[in-house]
C-alpha positions in Angstrom: 6.0 12.7 -21.2 7.8 10.4 -18.5 9.4 13.7 -17.2 6.1 15.4 -16.8 4.8 12.3 -15.1 7.8 12.4 -12.7 7.1 16.0 -12.1 3.7 15.4 -11.0 4.5 12.7 -8.6 7.3 14.9 -7.2 4.8 17.9 -6.7 2.1 15.3 -4.9 5.0 14.3 -2.5 6.0 17.7 -2.1 2.3 18.6 -1.3 2.1 15.7 1.1 5.3 16.7 2.9 4.1 20.4 3.5 0.4 19.4 4.6 1.6 16.8 7.0 1.9 19.2 10.1 -1.8 20.2 9.6 -3.2 16.7 8.9 -1.5 15.0 12.1 -3.8 17.6 14.1 -6.9 15.4 12.8 -7.9 12.8 15.1 -7.1 9.1 13.5 -5.0 10.6 10.8 -2.1 9.4 12.1 -3.6 6.0 13.1 -4.3 5.8 9.3 -0.8 6.3 8.3 0.3 3.6 10.8 -2.2 1.3 9.6 -0.8 2.0 5.9 2.6 1.3 7.0 1.7 -1.9 8.5 -1.1 -3.2 6.3 -1.1 -0.9 3.2 -0.1 -2.0 -0.4 3.2 -0.2 -1.3 4.4 -1.8 -4.5 2.7 0.3 -6.8 3.2 4.0 -7.4 -0.4 4.4 -8.5 -2.5 2.4 -6.0 -3.7 3.3 -2.4 -5.2 0.0 -0.8 -5.6 -1.5 2.5 -6.6 -5.1 3.2 -7.7 -6.4 6.4 -10.5 -8.6 8.1 -11.1 -6.3 11.2 -14.0 -3.9 10.3 -12.6 -1.2 12.5 -9.3 -1.3 10.7 -11.3 -1.3 7.5 -13.7 1.5 8.5 -10.7 3.8 9.6 -8.8 3.1 6.4 -11.9 3.7 4.2 -12.7 7.0 5.6 -9.2 8.6 5.0 -9.0 6.6 1.3 -12.5 8.2 0.5 -11.7 11.5 2.2 -8.4 12.0 0.0 -9.0 10.1 -3.1 -9.9 11.8 -6.3 -10.6 8.5 -8.2 -13.0 6.1 -7.5 -12.6 3.9 -4.3 -13.6 0.1 -5.0 -14.0 -2.9 -2.8 -13.3 -6.3 -2.7 -13.5 -9.3 -0.2 -12.2 -13.0 -0.4 -14.2 -15.6 1.1 -13.9 -19.3 1.9 -16.3 -22.0 0.6 -18.3 -22.1 3.9 -18.9 -18.5 3.9 -22.0 -17.0 2.5 -20.7 -14.0 -0.1 -24.2 -12.3 0.1 -23.9 -12.1 3.9 -20.5 -10.9 3.7 -21.4 -8.2 1.0 -24.2 -7.0 3.3 -22.0 -6.9 6.3 -19.3 -4.9 4.6 -21.8 -2.7 2.7 -23.7 -1.9 5.8 -20.7 -1.2 7.9 -19.2 1.3 5.3 -22.3 2.8 4.2 -21.4 1.9 0.5 -24.1 0.5 -2.2 -23.6 -3.5 -2.1 -23.2 -3.4 -5.7 -19.8 -1.5 -5.5 -18.4 -4.6 -3.4 -17.0 -7.5 -5.7 -15.7 -10.8 -4.4 -13.7 -13.9 -5.1 -13.2 -17.2 -3.6 -10.2 -17.8 -2.1 -8.2 -20.1 -4.2 -6.6 -22.4 -1.8 -9.4 -22.5 0.9 -10.7 -26.0 -0.5 -7.2 -27.6 0.7 -7.7 -26.0 4.2 -11.0 -28.0 5.1 -11.5 -28.3 8.8 -9.5 -25.2 9.7 -11.5 -22.6 12.0 -11.4 -19.1 10.6 -10.7 -16.1 12.6 -12.4 -13.8 10.6 -16.0 -14.5 10.1 -16.2 -11.5 7.5 -13.5 -12.5 5.2 -10.6 -10.1 4.3 -11.8 -6.9 2.7 -9.8 -4.6 0.3 -10.4 -0.9 0.0 -8.7 0.6 -2.9 -8.0 3.7 -5.1 -6.0 3.8 -8.1 -4.8 7.5 -7.6 -1.1 8.1 -8.2 -1.1 11.8 -6.7 -2.8 10.3 -3.5 -0.1 7.5 -3.2 2.6 10.0 -3.6 1.1 12.3 -0.9 1.0 9.2 1.3 4.5 8.3 0.8 5.4 11.9 2.2 3.1 11.1 5.1 4.7 7.8 5.8 8.2 9.2 5.5 7.5 12.2 7.9 5.8 9.6 10.3 8.8 7.3 10.3 11.4 10.3 10.5 9.4 11.4 13.6 9.9 7.8 15.2 13.4 8.3 14.7 13.6 11.8 16.2 11.6 10.4 19.3 14.2 7.5 19.7 17.2 10.3 19.5 15.3 12.5 22.0 14.8 9.4 24.2 18.5 8.4 24.1 17.4 5.1 22.6 19.2 5.6 19.2 23.0 6.5 19.3 24.1 9.5 17.6 26.1 8.6 14.8 25.0 4.8 14.7 21.9 5.3 12.4 21.9 7.6 9.2 19.5 10.5 9.2 17.1 9.6 6.8 15.7 13.2 5.7 12.9 14.2 3.3 12.0 11.0 1.0 14.0 8.7 3.5 16.9 8.3 1.3 19.2 10.9 2.8 18.6 13.8 0.5 16.1 16.8 0.3 14.0 15.1 -2.4 12.7 11.5 -2.8 14.0 9.4 -5.5 12.1 9.6 -8.8 10.4 6.4 -9.3 10.8 4.5 -12.4 
């Protein structure tokens, strides 16, 4: 059974690797990958998730996650005691074009100890999430190819010294295939 799941993850990664050249031609796809590199949840091999307070970042992440996800996309925001969760739910629902009932929320646990602080975000932090193992592995291939492109660009511009940094290759680990996640 474990071997079967590992093979499915490898196939999803390979699919992501192969489809990348076509996908980067799509407007905002590469922006989404860069957002995910900086803001995405990477600790689970089964979840694709971006959390941010900027509505533009969330709209872009939501667009691409919904576009690719096979499984249900969920939404959750955190709020402070001085924020109105009903307003926040309406704000995010209207901005993303999703039914408000799909957006859950929870009060930030530490916000009571931060009284008097001015919050930069009026809209809380929203998380867009899909529990989708195949998408997470495709996404990892897209991330690896994007980051490899950064290194290639540095070599071409003469910024990186040949021989100083190892070529990462497919999967970022120097081999032709990524390591099998455990």
